[in-house]
MARBA-3410 file (N, C-alpha, C, O; in Angstrom, 1 decimal):
145
-4.8,48.8,5.7,-4.0,49.2,4.6,-2.6,48.5,4.5,-2.2,47.9,3.5 ~ -2.1,48.5,5.7,-0.6,48.0,5.9,-0.8,46.4,5.6,0.0,45.8,4.8 ~ -1.8,45.9,6.2,-2.0,44.4,5.9,-2.1,44.0,4.5,-1.5,43.0,4.1 ~ -2.8,44.8,3.8,-2.9,44.6,2.2,-1.6,44.7,1.6,-1.2,43.8,0.8 ~ -0.9,45.7,1.9,0.5,45.9,1.4,1.4,44.7,1.7,2.2,44.3,0.9
1.3,44.3,3.0,2.3,43.1,3.3,1.8,41.8,2.6,2.6,40.9,2.4 ~ 0.5,41.6,2.4,0.1,40.6,1.7,0.5,40.5,0.3,0.8,39.5,-0.2 ~ 0.5,41.7,-0.3,1.0,41.8,-1.7,2.3,41.6,-1.9,2.8,40.9,-2.8 ~ 3.2,42.1,-0.9,4.6,41.9,-0.9,5.1,40.4,-0.7,6.0,39.9,-1.3 ~ 4.4,39.8,0.3,4.7,38.5,0.5,3.9,37.2,-0.2,4.2,36.0,-0.1
3.0,37.8,-0.9,2.2,36.8,-1.8,3.2,35.9,-2.8,3.0,34.7,-2.8 ~ 4.1,36.4,-3.4,5.0,35.7,-4.4,5.7,34.7,-3.6,6.0,33.6,-4.2 ~ 6.0,35.0,-2.4,6.8,33.9,-1.6,5.9,32.9,-0.8,6.2,31.7,-0.6 ~ 4.7,33.4,-0.4,3.8,32.5,0.2,3.2,31.5,-0.7,3.0,30.3,-0.2 ~ 2.9,31.7,-1.9,2.2,30.7,-2.7,3.2,29.5,-2.9,2.7,28.4,-2.7
4.4,29.6,-3.4,5.2,28.4,-3.6,5.5,27.7,-2.3,5.6,26.5,-2.4 ~ 5.6,28.4,-1.1,5.8,27.7,0.1,4.5,27.0,0.4,4.5,25.8,0.8 ~ 3.4,27.4,0.3,2.1,27.0,0.5,1.9,25.6,-0.3,1.4,24.6,0.2 ~ 2.2,25.7,-1.6,2.1,24.6,-2.6,3.1,23.4,-2.2,2.7,22.2,-2.2 ~ 4.4,23.8,-1.9,5.3,22.8,-1.4,5.0,22.1,-0.1,5.1,20.9,0.1
4.6,22.9,0.9,4.1,22.3,2.3,2.8,21.5,2.0,2.7,20.5,2.7 ~ 1.9,21.9,1.1,0.8,21.1,0.8,1.1,19.7,0.3,0.5,18.7,0.7 ~ 2.1,19.7,-0.6,2.7,18.3,-1.2,3.3,17.6,-0.2,3.1,16.4,-0.2 ~ 4.0,18.1,0.7,4.6,17.4,1.9,3.7,16.7,2.8,3.8,15.5,3.1 ~ 2.6,17.4,3.2,1.6,17.1,4.0,0.8,15.9,3.3,0.5,14.9,4.0
0.5,16.1,1.9,-0.2,15.0,1.3,0.7,13.8,1.3,0.1,12.7,1.4 ~ 1.9,13.9,1.1,2.7,12.7,1.1,2.8,11.9,2.5,2.7,10.7,2.7 ~ 2.8,12.7,3.4,2.9,12.0,4.8,1.6,11.4,5.1,1.5,10.5,5.9 ~ 0.5,11.9,4.5,-0.9,11.3,4.9,-1.4,10.1,4.0,-2.4,9.5,4.3 ~ -0.5,9.9,2.9,-0.9,8.9,1.9,-0.8,7.5,2.6,0.1,7.2,3.3
-1.9,6.8,2.2,-1.9,5.4,2.7,-1.1,4.5,2.0,-1.1,4.4,0.7 ~ -0.2,3.7,2.8,0.7,2.8,2.1,0.0,1.4,2.1,-0.5,0.9,3.1 ~ -0.2,0.8,0.8,-0.7,-0.6,0.9,0.6,-1.5,0.6,1.4,-1.2,-0.3 ~ 0.7,-2.5,1.3,1.8,-3.5,1.2,1.3,-4.8,1.1,0.4,-5.2,1.9 ~ 1.7,-5.5,0.2,1.4,-6.9,0.1,2.1,-7.8,1.2,3.3,-7.8,1.4
1.3,-8.5,1.8,1.9,-9.2,3.1,1.6,-10.6,3.0,0.5,-11.0,2.6 ~ 2.7,-11.4,3.3,2.6,-12.9,3.2,2.5,-13.3,4.6,3.3,-12.9,5.4 ~ 1.6,-14.2,5.0,1.3,-14.7,6.4,2.4,-15.8,6.8,2.6,-15.9,8.0 ~ 3.1,-16.5,6.0,4.1,-17.5,6.3,4.9,-17.8,5.1,4.6,-17.5,4.0 ~ 6.0,-18.5,5.5,6.8,-18.9,4.4,6.3,-19.7,3.2,6.6,-19.5,2.0
5.4,-20.7,3.6,4.8,-21.6,2.6,3.9,-20.9,1.7,4.0,-21.3,0.5 ~ 3.2,-19.9,2.0,2.4,-19.1,1.1,3.4,-18.1,0.2,3.1,-17.9,-1.0 ~ 4.5,-17.6,0.8,5.4,-16.8,0.1,6.0,-17.6,-1.0,6.1,-17.2,-2.2 ~ 6.5,-18.8,-0.6,7.2,-19.7,-1.6,6.1,-20.2,-2.7,6.5,-20.4,-3.8 ~ 4.9,-20.4,-2.4,4.0,-20.8,-3.3,3.9,-19.8,-4.3,3.9,-20.2,-5.5
3.8,-18.5,-4.0,3.6,-17.5,-4.9,4.9,-17.2,-5.7,4.9,-16.9,-6.9 ~ 6.0,-17.3,-4.9,7.3,-17.3,-5.7,7.7,-18.2,-6.8,8.4,-17.8,-7.7 ~ 7.0,-19.5,-6.7,7.3,-20.5,-7.7,6.9,-20.1,-9.0,7.5,-20.4,-10.0 ~ 5.6,-19.2,-9.1,5.1,-18.9,-10.4,5.4,-17.4,-10.8,5.0,-16.8,-11.8 ~ 6.4,-17.0,-9.8,6.9,-15.5,-10.2,7.6,-15.3,-11.3,8.5,-16.1,-11.6
7.4,-14.2,-12.1,8.2,-13.9,-13.3,9.0,-12.8,-13.1,9.3,-12.1,-14.1 ~ 9.5,-12.7,-12.0,10.4,-11.5,-11.5,11.8,-11.7,-12.1,12.2,-12.9,-12.3 ~ 12.5,-10.6,-12.4,13.9,-10.6,-12.8,14.7,-11.3,-11.6,14.5,-10.9,-10.5 ~ 15.6,-12.2,-11.9,16.2,-13.0,-10.8,16.9,-11.9,-9.8,16.9,-12.2,-8.6 ~ 17.4,-10.8,-10.2,18.0,-9.7,-9.5,17.0,-9.3,-8.4,17.5,-9.0,-7.3
15.7,-9.3,-8.7,14.6,-8.8,-7.8,14.1,-9.8,-6.9,13.4,-9.4,-5.9 ~ 14.4,-11.1,-7.1,13.7,-12.1,-6.3,14.4,-12.2,-5.0,15.6,-11.9,-4.8 ~ 13.5,-12.5,-4.0,14.0,-12.4,-2.5,13.6,-13.8,-1.8,12.7,-14.5,-2.2 ~ 14.4,-14.1,-0.9,14.0,-15.1,0.0,12.9,-14.7,0.9,12.5,-13.6,1.0 ~ 12.3,-15.7,1.7,11.3,-15.3,2.8,12.0,-14.3,3.8,11.5,-13.2,4.1
13.2,-14.7,4.2,13.8,-13.9,5.3,14.1,-12.6,4.7,13.9,-11.6,5.5 ~ 14.6,-12.4,3.5,15.0,-11.0,3.0,13.5,-10.1,3.0,13.4,-9.0,3.5 ~ 12.6,-10.8,2.4,11.3,-10.2,2.3,10.7,-9.7,3.7,10.3,-8.6,3.8 ~ 10.7,-10.7,4.6,10.2,-10.4,6.0,11.0,-9.2,6.7,10.5,-8.2,7.1 ~ 12.3,-9.3,6.7,13.1,-8.2,7.3,12.9,-6.9,6.6,12.7,-5.9,7.3
12.8,-6.8,5.1,12.6,-5.6,4.6,11.2,-5.1,4.9,11.0,-3.9,5.2 ~ 10.2,-6.0,4.8,8.8,-5.6,5.2,8.7,-5.0,6.5,8.0,-3.9,6.7 ~ 9.3,-5.6,7.5,9.2,-5.1,8.8,9.9,-3.8,9.1,9.5,-3.0,9.9 ~ 10.9,-3.6,8.3,11.7,-2.3,8.3,10.9,-1.2,7.8,10.7,-0.2,8.4 ~ 10.2,-1.4,6.5,9.5,-0.5,5.9,8.2,-0.2,6.8,7.8,1.0,6.9
7.7,-1.2,7.4,6.6,-1.0,8.4,6.9,0.0,9.5,6.2,1.0,9.7 ~ 8.0,-0.2,10.1,8.5,0.5,11.2,8.8,1.9,10.8,8.4,2.8,11.5 ~ 9.3,2.1,9.6,9.5,3.5,9.0,8.3,4.3,8.9,8.1,5.4,9.4 ~ 7.3,3.6,8.3,6.0,4.2,8.2,5.4,4.6,9.4,4.8,5.7,9.5 ~ 5.5,3.8,10.4,4.9,4.1,11.8,5.6,5.1,12.4,5.0,5.9,13.1
7.0,5.3,12.2,7.7,6.4,12.7,7.3,7.8,12.2,7.2,8.8,13.0 ~ 6.9,7.7,11.0,6.6,9.0,10.3,4.9,9.2,10.4,4.4,10.2,9.9 ~ 4.3,8.3,11.2,2.9,8.4,11.3,2.0,8.3,10.0,0.9,8.8,9.9 ~ 2.7,7.5,9.1,2.0,7.3,7.7,1.0,6.0,7.9,1.4,5.0,8.4 ~ -0.2,6.2,7.5,-1.1,5.0,7.5,-0.5,3.8,6.6,-0.1,4.0,5.5
-0.4,2.7,7.2,0.2,1.6,6.6,-0.8,0.3,6.7,-1.2,-0.1,7.8 ~ -1.2,-0.1,5.5,-2.3,-1.1,5.3,-1.6,-2.4,4.8,-1.0,-2.4,3.7 ~ -1.6,-3.5,5.7,-1.2,-4.9,5.1,-2.3,-5.4,4.3,-3.4,-5.5,4.9 ~ -2.1,-5.8,3.1,-3.0,-6.6,2.4,-2.4,-8.0,2.3,-1.4,-8.2,1.7 ~ -3.1,-8.9,3.1,-2.7,-10.2,3.2,-2.9,-10.9,1.8,-4.0,-10.9,1.2
-1.8,-11.4,1.2,-1.9,-12.1,0.0,-1.9,-13.7,0.2,-0.9,-14.2,0.8 ~ -2.9,-14.3,-0.3,-3.1,-15.6,-0.2,-2.8,-16.1,-1.8,-3.2,-15.4,-2.7 ~ -2.1,-17.2,-1.9,-1.7,-17.8,-3.3,-2.9,-17.8,-4.2,-2.9,-17.2,-5.2 ~ -3.9,-18.6,-3.9,-5.0,-18.9,-4.8,-5.8,-17.8,-5.2,-6.0,-17.6,-6.4 ~ -6.2,-16.9,-4.3,-6.9,-15.6,-4.9,-6.1,-14.7,-5.6,-6.6,-14.1,-6.5
-4.7,-14.6,-5.2,-3.9,-13.8,-6.1,-3.6,-14.3,-7.5,-3.7,-13.6,-8.5 ~ -3.4,-15.6,-7.4,-3.2,-16.2,-8.9,-4.5,-16.3,-9.8,-4.4,-16.3,-11.0 ~ -5.6,-16.3,-9.0,-6.9,-16.4,-9.8,-7.1,-15.0,-10.3,-7.5,-14.8,-11.5 ~ -6.9,-14.0,-9.6,-7.0,-12.5,-10.0,-6.1,-12.2,-11.2,-6.5,-11.8,-12.2 ~ -4.7,-12.5,-11.0,-3.8,-12.3,-12.0,-4.3,-13.0,-13.3,-4.1,-12.4,-14.4
-4.8,-14.2,-13.2,-5.2,-14.8,-14.4,-6.5,-14.2,-15.0,-6.7,-14.1,-16.2 ~ -7.5,-13.9,-14.1,-8.6,-13.0,-14.7,-8.2,-11.7,-15.4,-8.9,-11.2,-16.2 ~ -7.1,-11.2,-14.9,-6.7,-9.9,-15.5,-5.6,-10.1,-16.6,-5.0,-9.1,-17.2 ~ -5.3,-11.3,-16.9,-4.3,-11.6,-17.8,-2.9,-10.9,-17.5,-2.2,-10.5,-18.4 ~ -2.6,-11.0,-16.3,-1.4,-10.3,-15.9,-0.3,-11.4,-15.4,-0.7,-12.5,-14.9
0.9,-11.1,-15.4,1.9,-12.0,-15.1,2.1,-11.7,-13.6,1.8,-10.7,-13.0 ~ 2.6,-12.8,-12.8,2.9,-12.7,-11.4,4.3,-12.1,-11.2,5.3,-12.7,-11.2 ~ 4.2,-10.7,-11.0,5.4,-9.9,-10.7,5.1,-8.9,-9.7,3.9,-8.7,-9.3 ~ 6.1,-8.2,-9.1,5.7,-7.3,-8.0,4.9,-6.2,-8.4,4.1,-5.7,-7.6 ~ 5.0,-5.6,-9.7,4.1,-4.6,-10.1,2.7,-4.9,-10.0,1.8,-4.2,-9.6
2.5,-6.2,-10.5,1.1,-6.7,-10.6,0.6,-7.1,-9.3,-0.6,-7.0,-9.0 ~ 1.4,-7.5,-8.4,0.9,-7.7,-7.0,0.6,-6.6,-6.3,-0.3,-6.6,-5.5 ~ 1.3,-5.4,-6.6,0.8,-4.1,-6.1,-0.5,-3.7,-6.7,-1.3,-3.0,-6.0 ~ -0.7,-4.0,-8.0,-2.2,-3.7,-8.6,-3.2,-4.6,-7.8,-4.3,-4.1,-7.4 ~ -2.8,-5.8,-7.5,-3.7,-6.7,-6.8,-4.1,-5.8,-5.4,-5.2,-5.6,-5.0
-3.1,-5.5,-4.8,-3.2,-4.8,-3.4,-4.2,-3.7,-3.6,-5.2,-3.5,-2.8 ~ -4.0,-2.9,-4.6,-4.9,-1.7,-4.8,-6.3,-2.2,-5.1,-7.3,-1.7,-4.7 ~ -6.4,-3.3,-5.9,-7.8,-3.8,-6.2,-8.5,-4.2,-4.9,-9.7,-4.0,-4.7 ~ -7.8,-4.9,-4.2,-8.4,-5.5,-2.8,-8.7,-4.3,-1.9,-9.7,-4.4,-1.2 ~ -7.9,-3.2,-1.9,-8.2,-2.1,-1.0,-9.4,-1.4,-1.5,-10.3,-1.1,-0.7
-9.5,-1.2,-2.8,-10.6,-0.5,-3.4,-11.9,-1.3,-3.2,-12.9,-0.6,-2.9 ~ -11.8,-2.5,-3.3,-13.0,-3.5,-3.0,-13.3,-3.3,-1.7,-14.5,-3.2,-1.5 ~ -12.5,-3.2,-0.6,-12.7,-3.1,0.7,-13.5,-1.8,1.1,-14.5,-1.7,1.8 ~ -13.0,-0.8,0.4,-13.5,0.6,0.6,-14.9,0.6,0.0,-15.8,1.2,0.6 ~ -15.1,0.1,-1.2,-16.6,0.1,-1.7,-17.4,-0.7,-1.0,-18.6,-0.5,-1.1
-17.0,-1.7,-0.3,-17.7,-2.6,0.6,-18.1,-2.0,1.9,-18.9,-2.5,2.7 ~ -17.5,-0.8,2.1,-17.7,0.0,3.4,-16.9,-0.4,4.5,-17.1,-0.1,5.7 ~ -15.8,-1.1,4.2,-14.9,-1.6,5.2,-14.0,-0.5,5.6,-13.4,0.1,4.7 ~ -13.8,-0.2,7.0,-13.0,0.9,7.3,-11.7,0.3,7.9,-11.8,-0.3,9.0 ~ -10.6,0.4,7.2,-9.4,-0.1,7.7,-9.1,0.7,9.1,-9.4,1.9,9.2
-8.7,0.1,10.1,-8.4,0.8,11.3,-9.4,0.2,12.4,-9.0,0.1,13.6 ~ -10.6,-0.3,12.1,-11.5,-0.9,12.9,-11.2,-2.2,13.4,-11.2,-2.4,14.6 ~ -10.8,-3.1,12.4,-10.6,-4.5,12.7,-10.0,-5.1,11.4,-10.0,-4.4,10.3 ~ -9.7,-6.2,11.4,-9.4,-7.0,10.2,-10.7,-7.2,9.5,-11.8,-7.3,10.1 ~ -10.6,-7.3,8.2,-11.9,-7.4,7.4,-11.8,-8.4,6.3,-10.7,-8.7,5.8
-12.9,-9.0,5.9,-12.9,-9.8,4.8,-14.1,-9.4,3.8,-15.2,-9.0,4.2 ~ -13.8,-9.6,2.6,-14.8,-9.2,1.5,-16.0,-10.1,1.7,-16.0,-11.2,2.1 ~ -17.2,-9.3,1.3,-18.5,-10.0,1.2,-18.6,-11.0,-0.1,-19.2,-12.0,-0.1 ~ -18.0,-10.5,-1.0,-18.1,-11.2,-2.3,-17.3,-12.6,-2.4,-17.9,-13.7,-2.6 ~ -16.0,-12.4,-2.1,-15.1,-13.5,-2.1,-14.3,-13.5,-0.8,-13.3,-12.9,-0.6
-14.7,-14.2,0.1,-14.1,-14.3,1.6,-12.6,-14.5,1.5,-11.9,-13.8,2.3 ~ -12.1,-15.4,0.5,-10.7,-15.6,0.5,-10.0,-14.5,-0.2,-8.8,-14.4,-0.1 ~ -10.7,-13.6,-1.0,-9.9,-12.5,-1.8,-9.2,-11.5,-1.0,-8.1,-11.0,-1.2 ~ -10.1,-11.1,0.1,-9.7,-9.9,0.6,-9.4,-10.0,2.3,-10.3,-10.5,3.0 ~ -8.3,-9.7,2.6,-8.0,-9.7,4.0,-7.1,-8.5,4.2,-6.0,-8.5,3.8
-7.6,-7.5,5.1,-6.8,-6.4,5.4,-6.5,-6.5,6.8,-7.2,-7.0,7.6 ~ -5.4,-6.0,7.0,-4.9,-5.9,8.4,-4.3,-4.5,8.6,-3.2,-4.2,8.1 ~ -5.0,-3.6,9.3,-4.6,-2.1,9.2,-3.7,-1.9,10.6,-4.0,-2.5,11.7 ~ -2.7,-1.1,10.4,-1.9,-0.8,11.6,-1.8,0.7,11.6,-1.6,1.3,10.6 ~ -2.1,1.4,12.9,-2.0,2.8,13.0,-0.8,3.2,13.6,-0.5,4.4,13.8
END
């Protein structure tokens, strides 16, 4: 009886805390997809056709430093971090097929599409680097735990 009374008393406090804590846990376990460039040449080839606002455009060095810092932050938090290796030709072909401009938002969409394709193909990030069965040059994932 006392337990039931305590549950009724603390229920209005418990529910919001449970909802908030659940959201925090969900955010910490969300997989981060990050468009990753293997080298300066590929980065610059993609940048040449980029329609980004000049304020948002970065050099290879700026991108690399920011990407490594973000990766380190995710690893510190224990957050799953998936590098989606971006190669110029497959990216630009995909953007063209989707009638999308080459900008950061659409490259993020590309990373999501590549990740979704990998998951549908049964590729488990975390096991090893993976390549798509359909288009070998389209999908390269590199997962870091």
